[in-house]
N, C-alpha and C positions, 0 to 999 in steps of 0.2 A: 503493500500500500505506500502510496506517495505520501509525503510529509505535509504538502501544502494543501489546505482544505479546497474542495470543489465548490462551486455555486450552481446549485441544481434547481431547475424548475421542473415541478413533478406533477402532472396532471392526473386526476383521480386518485389523489392521495389518501381519500377514505375507502377507497375500493379494495379489493382481495389482494391482487399482486401489489397496486400502488402503496397500499397500508405496509405491507411487509416490506417493500423496497424503501420507503420513506424512513422507517425505523432504522433500517441498515445504514442508510447515508447519515442519518443523525448520529448513530452509534460511532460512526467514524470521525465525528466532529465537522461534518460538511454543513454549509448552509444550504437549507431547503426552503424553497418557496412552494408551499401545497396548493394545489388548484382544485377544488372540486364543486361541483354544482349541487351537491347533496340530493341525490336521487333515491328511490326506493331501496336500493341495494348498498347505500353508503352506510359504514359503520361509524356512528357518532361517538362511540367510546375512544375510538383512536384519536379523535382531536383533543380530548382531555389529556391524552398521554402524549401527544405530539408538542402541545402548547407548554409543556414543562421544560422543553428544550430551548435554551435561549437563542439558538440559531434557526429557528423554526418561525417561518411567517405563513400565515393562512389567508387565502383569497376564495371566498364562496362566489363562483361565477361559472357559467357554462363557457366552454372554450372557445364556441363562436361568438361570445360576446367579449373576449379579451380585447382591450384597446392598444396595449402594447406590451412589449417584453423588456423588463429590467435586464441589467447585466447579469449573464450567467455563462457557464461553461457547457451545460448539457441541458437540453430539454427533453425530459424523458415523458413519452406519452403513453401512460397506461390508460387513459379515459377511452371508455367504449361500451357501447351496448353489445352484450355477448352471449345472450341466451337464444340458442337457435330457434326454440319453439315459439318464442315471442317474435321473431322475425318473419316467421312462416304466417303468423297470424295478422301481422301488420309491420312492414319494414319502415316506416317513415322515419323513426326515431334513430334506427340504425344508419339510414343515409344521412340524417342530421348530424350525428355524433360521429360516426365512423368515417363518413366520407367529407362532408362539408366542413366538419371540426377539423379534421386533418388540414384540408385545404385552407382554413382559415390560418391555422399555426404556421403553415408554409408561407402565407403571404407576410405574416408577421416576421418571420425569420428572413424573407427576402428583402424586406425593408428596414432590418435591424442593422445599424451602423456601429459597431463596438469601435471605441477608442483605440484599443489597442491593435485593431485590424485582423484579430484573430476571430474567425467566425465560429459560433457555438454550433455543438453537433447535436442534431435531433436523433433520438433513439426511439424508433416507432415498433412498439409491441404488435408482432402480428401472430398468426395462427397457423397450425399445421393444415387447418381446413381450407386454405386458400389453394392447396396443392390438389385438393380432391381426394378421393380414396383410391386404394388398389389392394389387389388381394395378396400379393406377395412383394417382397422386396421393400426398398425405402427410397424416397425423394431426396435428392440432393438439391442444393441452392440454386442449381442452374437449370431445374426442370421447369416446365411450362406451368403458369397457374391454371386451375381448373375447378373453380368453385361449383358447389352443388345447391347452395341455398342461399337466401339473401343476406344472412349474416356473413357467411364466408364471401360472398361477392362484394359486399362492403368492404371488408378487410383487405381483398385483393385489390380493389379500386384505390384504397389508401396506399398500398404498397406501390402501385403504379404512379401515383401522384408524387411520392417521396423521389422515386427515380426520375421522373421527369422534371421535377424542381431542382434536383440535383445537375442533371444535363444542362437544362436551360439557363439557371440562376447560380449553379455552382454550390449550392446549399450542403454543407457536410451532413452526412447521415449514418446511421446504423440500422438495419431492419433485422429484428429476431424473430423468427418463427418457431413457435414452441408447441410441443404436444400438451395434453391435458393437465393443467395444473390442479393440485389439490393440497389440503392442509387446513390449519385453523382459518377461522373468521371468514369463511367464504358464505356467501348469500345461500339459503337453502333452496334456490331453483336448480343448483347443480346436484349431480348425481350422489356425492358421499354424504353431504349435509342433509339433503333431502331424504335420503333412505333413513338415516337416524331421526329426523323428524317425524316421519311416518311411523317408524317404529315406537317413538315417544306416545304417538297420538292412538296407535293400535289400529292403523289404517293400512290397506295394502299398498305395498310399493309399485308405482307404476313403473313397467319396463317395456320399452318399445321393440317391436320386431323380435320378440321372444327372446330378448336379452343377448342377441347375436352379435351386435355390432362390438368390433375390437377396438379398443383405445389404448394408447401408450401414456403412462401416469408418470408426471413430473411434480416432485414436491416442491412447493412454492419457495422454500428456503434454498433448494438447489437452483431454481430459477433465478433469484436474487443473486445468489453466487455467481451464476453465469453472465448476468448484466454488469456486475461490479467487475469480473473479469475482463469483460470487454472494454470497460472503461480504463482499467488500470494498464492494460496492454496498449492504449493509445491508438487502437485501429479506427479506421473510418471509412465511408463510402463503399461498405461491404454488407452482404447479407449472412446472417448465421443461424443455422437451425440449433435447436436446443431440445434435446430428447431426455426423458427419464429412463429409458432403456428397460422399461417394465411393461409389457403389454399383456392384456387378458380381456376376455369378453365382458361386456357390462353385467351379465348374470353372475359370472364369477366374482365380480367386484361386490356385487350386492350380497351375494351368499358369505362372502368374507365379511362383511359388516354385519350381518345378522348374527354370525357366529362369535364375533367380537362383542356384540351387544349384549348377548345372552350368556356368555363365558361364565362357567364352564359347562352350563346345562345342556348346551346343543353340540357340543364337539362331535359327538357320535352319531347325531341325527342324520338320517339320509337326506340328500339334496333334495329329492323328489317331494318329500314331506315338506321341506322347508319352502319350495317354490309354491306349493298348493296353499300353505298356511299364510305366507306373508307376501307374495307377489301377486300383480295383475298383469298378466301376460298377453292381454287382449288388444294392447294398443299398436297402433301403426303409425310411423312418422313420415311425412311427405318428404322425398328427397334425402332419406336416410343414407348415410354413407357406411359401408361395410367395415372399413379399417383405414386408420391413419398411420403413417410411419415415416420417421425422419432419419437420415443420416447426418450425424453430427460430428464427423471426423473433424471438420474445419475448426471448430471452437475448442475440441479436444487437444488440438495441436497447439493451443494456446496454454494448455495446462488444466482445464477445467473438466470435471468428471463428476456425476450425480453421485451423492454420498448416501443419501436417504434411501433405506430398503422399505419398499411397500409393506410387506407383511410385519416388519419390525415396528413401524410407525403408525399402521393403521388402529391398533388398540388405543393409542394415546389420542388419536385424532376423534375417534368415535366417543371416547370419555368427554373430551372437550365439548362436543355438541350435545351429548346426552342433557335432556332437561331443560334446554336454552330455545325455549320457543321464540321464533322470529314471524312475524307478519309476512 
């Protein structure tokens, strides 16, 4: 880690990845200007925590309404509408936040004139979903984007805007495409916290397409470590895949959560019984991708590797969500 503190503007600072990343930057002694419009999935408790740090400043605003950018070294954009099911019902907010919001940030960066002459670097957090799905193998950073739903299309559009603004205006950037993030403080529209919430409520867990879709799980703290590795390395104007290197079906994920939730009572119970008792397998999702997978050899060459093991971390994460009802 470099001795001199960085100046960070971090959008979506009260969100899942944004919250963990804000904490990590503050713990390094960096200056952080956190920006969040405070939406339905914002974590209000994080603001009380972050405001205890003297180098943290908060601005409540939509990124589309930002008037200017103060001095900074990195603009890290974690702000996004990210729930696929919501995008299928109505994609308007996804276009506003994920496309127009990024477009607005790029215009602010285009017009930004640092006194030092050194342009700040935009770190745009993207998703493995922009690549589309595949049955075998893994996508590299050079593969063609092929999004399958409105959410992933909006993230792909943001990626293309970043690349276009770099070529036209010379805006420095890093695009990170990552697999499914998981961990504590995630809003319960996502699979792991939602499963625990439904177990708390005694309701059946909704599993789309028989739980057959395969996802690769990346612990949020490994995700944060990867982003900090990119900053520490000084790289810019490149795309990096970030993978958790652990893939399994959504059904297997849910079964492991059920067993962790009821441990040790269900450890020897047959999967078929658990599925019948706890899961609703009748749901189908439009545009469902069968499998995502990323090759992240590129960032591993910088010295980053995922450290957290899914099966070891899951009981702790399940316990974190147990009994924490969120509207």
